[in-house]
C-alpha positions as CSV (number, residue, x, y, z in Angstrom):
1,M,0.3,-0.2,0.1
2,P,1.2,3.4,-0.9
3,R,2.2,6.1,1.9
4,P,-0.4,8.5,2.3
5,T,0.4,12.1,1.6
6,L,-2.6,13.6,2.9
7,T,-2.9,15.7,6.6
8,T,-3.2,13.2,9.4
9,K,-5.1,14.7,12.9
10,N,-2.9,12.9,15.4
11,A,0.3,12.0,14.2
12,G,0.9,12.7,10.6
13,I,1.9,14.8,8.1
14,T,0.6,18.3,7.5
15,S,0.0,19.9,3.7
16,V,3.4,21.2,2.9
17,G,5.3,18.1,4.2
18,R,6.5,18.6,7.8
19,S,5.4,16.6,10.6
20,A,2.7,18.4,12.9
21,N,4.1,16.2,15.7
22,P,5.9,18.0,18.1
23,F,8.7,15.1,18.9
24,T,9.0,14.2,15.2
25,N,9.7,18.3,14.5
26,W,12.3,17.9,17.6
27,L,14.1,15.2,16.5
28,E,14.2,16.8,12.4
29,N,15.8,19.9,14.6
30,R,18.6,18.0,16.6
31,K,21.2,18.5,14.7
32,E,20.4,22.1,13.9
33,R,20.4,22.2,17.4
34,R,23.9,21.1,18.0
35,R,25.2,23.3,15.5
36,Q,23.7,26.2,17.5
37,A,25.2,25.4,20.2
38,E,28.4,24.8,18.7
39,D,28.4,28.1,16.8
40,E,27.3,30.1,20.6
41,A,29.9,28.1,22.1
42,S,32.6,29.4,19.2
43,R,31.5,32.8,19.4
44,L,32.4,33.1,22.8
45,I,35.5,31.7,23.3
46,T,38.2,34.0,23.0
47,N,42.3,33.3,22.7
48,K,42.4,34.2,26.4
49,I,42.5,31.1,29.0
50,A,41.4,33.1,31.6
51,E,38.4,34.9,30.1
52,N,37.5,31.3,28.6
53,E,37.5,29.4,32.2
54,N,35.1,33.1,33.3
55,I,32.8,32.2,30.3
56,I,32.6,28.2,31.6
57,I,32.1,29.4,35.1
58,D,29.6,31.9,34.1
59,K,27.6,29.2,32.2
60,L,27.8,26.7,34.4
61,N,26.5,29.3,37.5
62,S,23.3,30.3,35.2
63,I,22.1,26.1,35.1
64,D,18.8,26.4,36.6
65,F,18.5,23.7,38.9
66,L,15.3,25.2,40.6
67,H,13.1,25.2,38.0
68,S,14.8,22.2,35.9
69,R,12.0,19.9,34.6
70,L,13.8,16.6,35.5
71,P,12.0,14.9,38.3
72,Q,12.7,15.8,41.6
73,S,13.7,12.6,42.3
74,V,16.9,12.7,40.0
75,L,17.7,16.2,41.5
76,E,17.9,15.1,44.7
77,A,20.2,11.9,43.9
78,K,23.6,12.2,45.9
79,A,26.3,9.9,46.0
80,R,27.1,10.8,49.6
81,P,24.3,12.4,52.6
82,E,26.5,15.2,53.2
83,Q,26.5,16.2,49.9
84,P,24.7,19.7,50.2
85,Y,23.2,19.4,46.6
86,G,21.6,16.5,44.3
87,D,24.9,14.7,42.3
88,L,24.1,17.0,39.1
89,E,24.8,20.5,40.9
90,Y,27.2,19.2,42.9
91,A,29.2,18.3,40.2
92,A,28.4,21.8,38.5
93,Q,29.5,23.4,41.7
94,G,32.4,20.9,41.8
95,I,33.8,22.1,38.8
96,V,33.0,25.3,38.8
97,H,35.5,25.4,42.1
98,M,38.1,23.5,40.3
99,L,38.3,25.9,38.2
100,R,38.8,28.8,40.4
101,K,41.3,27.4,42.5
102,N,43.2,26.4,39.9
103,P,43.5,28.7,37.0
104,Q,45.3,27.5,34.3
105,T,48.3,29.7,33.0
106,I,48.6,28.0,29.8
107,K,50.7,29.6,27.3
108,M,49.3,27.9,23.9
109,D,46.0,28.2,22.1
110,I,43.2,26.0,23.3
111,R,40.5,27.3,21.8
112,K,39.5,24.4,20.0
113,F,39.1,22.4,23.1
114,D,37.8,25.0,25.2
115,Q,35.0,25.4,22.3
116,K,34.1,21.6,22.3
117,L,34.2,22.1,26.5
118,L,31.8,25.0,26.5
119,T,29.5,23.1,23.8
120,L,29.4,20.1,26.0
121,V,28.7,23.0,29.4
122,L,25.8,24.7,27.0
123,L,24.6,21.2,26.6
124,F,24.5,20.7,30.2
125,K,22.4,23.4,31.0
126,Q,20.2,22.5,28.1
127,T,19.5,19.2,28.8
128,V,19.0,19.9,33.2
129,E,16.5,22.8,32.2
130,Q,14.6,20.8,29.8
131,G,14.1,17.6,31.9
132,D,16.3,14.8,29.8
133,V,17.5,12.8,32.1
134,R,19.9,10.4,30.6
135,A,21.5,12.9,28.4
136,S,21.6,15.5,32.1
137,Y,24.4,12.7,33.2
138,A,26.6,12.5,30.1
139,A,26.8,15.8,29.6
140,K,27.7,16.1,33.3
141,G,29.7,13.4,33.6
142,A,31.8,14.7,29.7
143,V,32.0,18.3,31.2
144,V,34.1,16.6,34.5
145,R,36.4,14.4,32.3
146,A,37.1,17.6,30.2
147,V,38.3,19.7,33.0
148,A,39.4,17.0,35.9
149,D,41.2,14.5,33.4
150,I,42.0,16.9,30.4
151,R,42.2,20.1,30.5
152,S,44.6,19.6,33.9
153,R,46.7,17.7,32.5
154,I,48.0,19.6,29.3
155,P,52.1,18.3,28.8
156,Q,52.7,22.3,28.4
157,E,56.8,21.3,29.0
158,Q,56.1,18.9,25.6
159,P,54.7,22.0,22.8
160,E,54.4,19.6,20.5
161,L,53.0,16.9,22.7
162,S,50.9,19.5,24.1
163,R,49.5,20.3,20.5
164,Q,49.0,16.9,19.5
165,F,47.4,16.1,22.8
166,V,44.8,19.0,22.8
167,E,43.8,18.2,19.1
168,A,43.0,14.8,20.2
169,N,41.0,15.0,23.2
170,A,39.2,18.3,21.3
171,N,38.2,15.2,18.9
172,Y,37.3,13.6,21.9
173,L,34.8,15.8,23.4
174,D,33.4,15.8,20.0
175,Q,32.4,12.1,20.6
176,W,30.8,13.6,24.0
177,I,29.0,16.5,22.2
178,T,27.7,13.3,19.8
179,L,26.8,11.0,22.5
180,V,25.1,13.7,24.3
181,T,22.9,14.8,21.7
182,L,21.8,11.2,21.3
183,A,20.9,10.5,24.8
184,Q,18.7,13.4,24.5
185,V,16.6,11.3,21.8
186,A,16.6,8.6,24.0
187,D,15.3,11.2,26.6
188,R,12.6,12.7,23.9
189,T,11.2,9.1,22.5
190,K,10.8,8.2,26.6
191,Q,8.9,11.2,27.1
192,N,6.7,10.7,24.3
193,V,6.0,7.2,24.5
194,D,5.0,7.8,28.5
195,S,2.8,10.9,27.0
196,Q,1.4,8.8,24.1
197,R,1.0,5.4,26.6
198,S,-1.3,7.7,29.2
199,R,-3.1,9.5,26.4
200,L,-4.3,6.1,24.6
201,E,-4.9,4.5,27.9
202,K,-7.3,7.3,28.5
203,A,-8.3,6.9,25.5
204,Q,-9.4,3.4,25.8
205,E,-11.2,3.6,28.9
206,K,-13.3,6.3,27.7
207,N,-13.9,4.3,24.8
208,N,-15.0,1.1,26.7
209,E,-17.2,3.1,28.6
210,D,-19.3,4.4,25.4
211,I,-19.0,0.7,24.5
212,Q,-20.6,-0.2,27.2
213,A,-23.3,2.6,27.5
214,L,-24.2,1.6,23.9
215,K,-24.8,-2.3,24.9
216,T,-26.8,-1.0,28.4
217,R,-29.2,1.6,25.7
218,I,-29.7,-1.7,23.0
219,Q,-30.6,-4.0,26.4
220,S,-33.0,-1.2,27.8
221,D,-34.6,0.6,25.1
222,D,-37.3,-1.2,22.9
223,K,-36.4,0.4,19.9
224,F,-32.9,0.5,20.2
225,F,-33.5,-3.6,21.0
226,L,-35.3,-4.1,17.9
227,A,-33.6,-1.5,15.4
228,F,-30.2,-4.1,16.3
229,Q,-32.2,-7.2,15.7
230,E,-33.1,-6.3,12.1
231,L,-29.0,-4.2,11.8
232,T,-27.7,-7.5,12.9
233,E,-30.4,-9.8,10.4
234,R,-30.3,-7.9,7.5
235,G,-26.7,-6.3,7.3
236,N,-26.0,-3.5,4.8
237,S,-27.9,-5.7,2.1
238,Q,-31.1,-3.3,2.1
239,D,-31.7,0.6,0.7
240,R,-30.9,2.5,3.3
241,S,-33.4,4.7,2.7
242,K,-36.2,2.7,4.3
243,W,-34.3,2.8,7.7
244,T,-36.2,4.1,10.4
245,E,-34.8,7.1,12.2
246,T,-33.8,4.8,15.6
247,E,-31.7,2.5,13.0
248,R,-29.8,4.8,11.7
249,E,-29.0,6.9,14.6
250,L,-27.9,3.5,16.2
251,H,-25.9,2.5,12.9
252,R,-24.4,5.8,13.1
253,M,-23.1,4.7,16.5
254,M,-21.8,1.7,15.6
255,V,-19.6,3.0,12.6
256,E,-18.1,5.5,15.0
257,H,-17.5,3.0,17.7
258,R,-16.1,1.0,15.0
259,M,-13.7,3.4,13.7
260,E,-12.4,4.5,17.2
261,K,-11.7,1.2,18.1
262,A,-9.7,0.6,14.9
263,N,-7.8,4.4,15.4
264,L,-7.1,3.3,18.8
265,E,-5.5,-0.3,17.4
266,M,-3.3,2.1,15.1
267,N,-2.2,3.8,18.3
268,S,-1.8,1.3,19.8
269,I,0.7,-0.3,17.3
270,L,2.4,3.3,16.7
271,L,3.5,2.9,20.6
272,Q,4.5,-0.4,20.4
273,Q,6.9,1.0,17.3
274,Q,7.9,3.6,19.7
275,E,8.4,1.8,22.6
276,M,11.1,-0.7,20.0
277,D,12.3,2.5,19.1
278,L,13.3,3.5,22.8
279,S,15.0,0.0,23.8
280,T,17.2,0.5,20.6
281,K,18.2,3.8,21.4
282,Q,18.4,3.2,25.0
283,M,20.7,0.4,24.5
284,Q,22.8,2.4,21.8
285,V,23.3,5.3,24.3
286,E,24.3,2.6,27.1
287,M,26.4,0.6,25.3
288,L,28.3,4.1,23.4
289,Y,28.5,6.1,27.2
290,S,30.3,2.7,28.6
291,K,32.7,3.1,25.6
292,V,33.5,6.4,25.5
293,A,33.9,7.3,29.3
294,A,35.9,4.2,30.0
295,L,38.4,5.2,27.3
296,P,42.2,6.4,29.3
297,I,43.5,9.7,28.8
298,V,47.3,9.3,28.2
299,T,49.8,12.0,28.3
300,D,52.5,9.5,26.7
301,P,53.8,10.7,23.5
302,D,54.0,6.9,22.5
303,L,50.6,6.6,23.0
304,M,49.2,9.2,21.5
305,N,49.0,7.1,17.9
306,K,47.0,4.5,19.7
307,Y,44.8,7.1,21.5
308,Q,44.0,8.8,18.1
309,E,43.2,5.8,17.0
310,S,40.9,4.5,19.8
311,I,38.9,8.1,19.3
312,D,38.6,7.6,15.0
313,E,37.1,4.2,16.3
314,L,34.4,6.5,18.9
315,F,33.8,8.7,15.9
316,H,33.1,6.1,13.2
317,Q,30.3,4.0,16.1
318,L,28.9,7.4,17.1
319,A,28.5,8.3,13.4
320,E,26.6,5.1,12.6
321,S,24.5,5.3,15.9
322,D,23.6,8.9,14.3
323,A,22.4,7.6,10.9
324,Q,20.7,5.1,12.5
325,M,18.6,7.8,14.5
326,D,18.0,9.7,10.8
327,E,16.6,6.0,9.8
328,T,14.3,5.5,12.8
329,L,12.8,8.6,12.1
330,K,12.3,8.2,8.6
331,S,10.8,4.5,10.2
332,M,8.2,6.6,12.2
333,D,7.2,9.5,10.0
334,D,6.6,6.4,7.5
335,I,4.1,4.7,10.0
336,E,2.3,7.9,11.4
337,G,1.5,9.1,7.8
338,R,0.1,5.3,7.3
339,I,-3.0,6.8,9.7
340,Q,-4.3,9.5,7.8
341,Q,-6.5,7.7,5.5
342,L,-8.4,6.4,8.6
343,N,-8.5,10.1,10.5
344,R,-9.4,11.6,7.1
345,A,-12.7,9.6,6.1
346,P,-15.4,11.0,4.7
347,G,-18.0,12.1,6.8
348,S,-20.5,9.8,5.4
349,L,-21.3,6.5,7.1
350,R,-20.7,4.6,4.1
351,A,-17.3,5.9,3.7
352,Q,-16.4,5.3,7.5
353,E,-17.4,1.7,7.0
354,V,-14.7,1.6,4.2
355,A,-12.0,3.1,6.0
356,A,-12.6,0.9,9.2
357,E,-12.0,-2.0,7.0
358,E,-8.7,-0.4,5.2
359,A,-7.8,0.3,8.6
360,E,-8.2,-3.4,9.8
361,E,-6.4,-4.5,6.5
362,L,-3.5,-1.7,7.0
363,L,-2.7,-3.0,10.8
364,K,-1.7,-6.0,9.8
365,E,0.4,-4.8,7.3
366,I,2.1,-2.7,9.8
367,T,2.5,-5.7,12.2
368,K,4.3,-7.3,9.6
369,L,6.1,-4.2,9.6
370,Q,6.9,-4.2,13.3
371,D,8.4,-8.0,12.8
372,T,10.8,-7.0,10.3
373,E,11.9,-3.7,12.0
374,A,12.6,-6.3,15.3
375,G,14.6,-8.0,13.6
376,K,16.4,-5.4,12.3
377,N,17.1,-4.3,15.7
378,A,18.2,-7.6,17.0
379,L,20.9,-7.7,14.2
380,R,21.9,-3.8,15.3
381,A,22.4,-4.8,18.9
382,K,24.6,-7.4,17.8
383,K,26.8,-5.7,15.3
384,M,27.4,-2.7,17.9
385,R,28.3,-5.3,20.3
386,E,30.8,-6.9,18.3
387,Q,32.1,-3.9,17.6
388,M,32.6,-2.5,21.2
389,G,34.4,-6.2,21.7
390,I,30.8,-7.3,23.7
391,L,29.5,-10.3,23.4
392,T,28.0,-11.0,26.4
393,E,25.6,-8.5,28.9
394,E,27.6,-9.7,32.0
395,Q,30.5,-8.0,29.8
396,L,28.1,-4.8,28.5
397,A,28.3,-4.5,32.5
398,E,31.8,-4.4,33.3
399,Q,32.4,-2.5,31.3
400,K,29.7,0.1,32.3
401,R,31.0,-0.1,35.6
402,Q,34.5,0.2,34.5
403,A,33.1,3.3,33.2
404,E,31.3,5.0,35.7
405,L,34.1,4.1,38.1
406,E,36.7,5.9,35.7
407,M,34.0,9.1,36.2
408,Q,33.6,8.8,39.6
409,R,37.1,8.7,40.1
410,A,37.4,12.6,38.8
411,A,34.4,13.2,40.8
412,E,36.2,12.3,43.5
413,I,38.6,14.6,43.2
414,M,36.5,17.9,42.9
415,R,34.6,16.3,46.1
416,E,37.8,16.1,48.1
417,Q,38.6,20.1,46.7
418,M,34.9,21.2,47.6
419,M,35.5,19.7,51.3
420,E,38.6,20.8,51.7
421,Q,37.4,24.5,50.7
422,E,34.2,24.3,52.8
423,Q,36.6,22.9,56.1
424,E,38.6,26.3,55.4
425,Q,35.2,28.6,55.2
426,E,34.1,27.0,58.7
427,L,37.7,27.5,60.3
428,L,37.7,31.0,58.8
429,V,34.0,31.5,60.4
430,N,35.2,30.5,63.6
């Protein structure tokens, strides 16, 4: 069946070819938002290290945790009970403290690195304020790593190595930027799925109530009962001009319920597709996060070429996942567009009956499509695991654990420095 081209009421495609679904529009514009963040960072970065640090500090301090859309449980989550803030805000304060306590006196141009770092800071701010959970943690981890593990370790006494180190790690941060944007897609997919699930459940509940009300009326209303018997016995074969008013009203109600049932089933199929899509995205982000976070930062000149090879490998894996997001978006648009003929059915009852029958056939076709897509997702997951040297769930869990330990180590450095500062302030007060 060819893909419809008319407008859809619930999810579909507008007359000028753009989706009316806010989630789909968000996905379509994701690369433009990344470009804008990088352009803003590039515009703000100067050739003075101290000025760059102040810009980064200002942006971190401007993150509005108070009005964040993140769940309160996420904002309040603490690695240590004695922390004054949740982990996300505590990390932001720790980075600010580290930059202020250990200002850099680098005598070389590191604008490219600082531009990538500031892009991540801007993404950290954006993801926290907009409520993207996975992306917030990814951006936080990236910024902590960039400041604690990289920027503070530039080997200035070796100019040639310094340039290579800065260049390689600017590319490394670029992989973090891609990862954060992929995590945003996973977050927004989850938000969209949760919202659709809630709306669908309410619609199904109302439809069930309406059907039960119609059944009750047929049983309690003699005219409706007789009309129901007549319609059931003769179907649609008789000339409709001879129908009674009661038969017309009952037939209209029955067709409307049939249409609503088909509509709900169609949206249920669409939701299942998005849930499958979400599972794939979350798996991709999880594996890529563990890979990016676990990459050891090196300053040994003998290891720099190998380090660059690892970053290049990450680039190919992230680029492939990024391309798969576009493929998934197209698949989602294809399925969403196909329900237009149900939602755009002409107003006559006969046309609605035909539309409902066609919708039932379309449901079968989309179900087959889903089975094919599920197989593709399984192969995609297998290929990604093989690329990363992961063969089992246990290996993935171990890689995640190693990545978390790597991020925890950098966070511990900041915590220790912040605790020292707090103790110094207490001594001054006392």
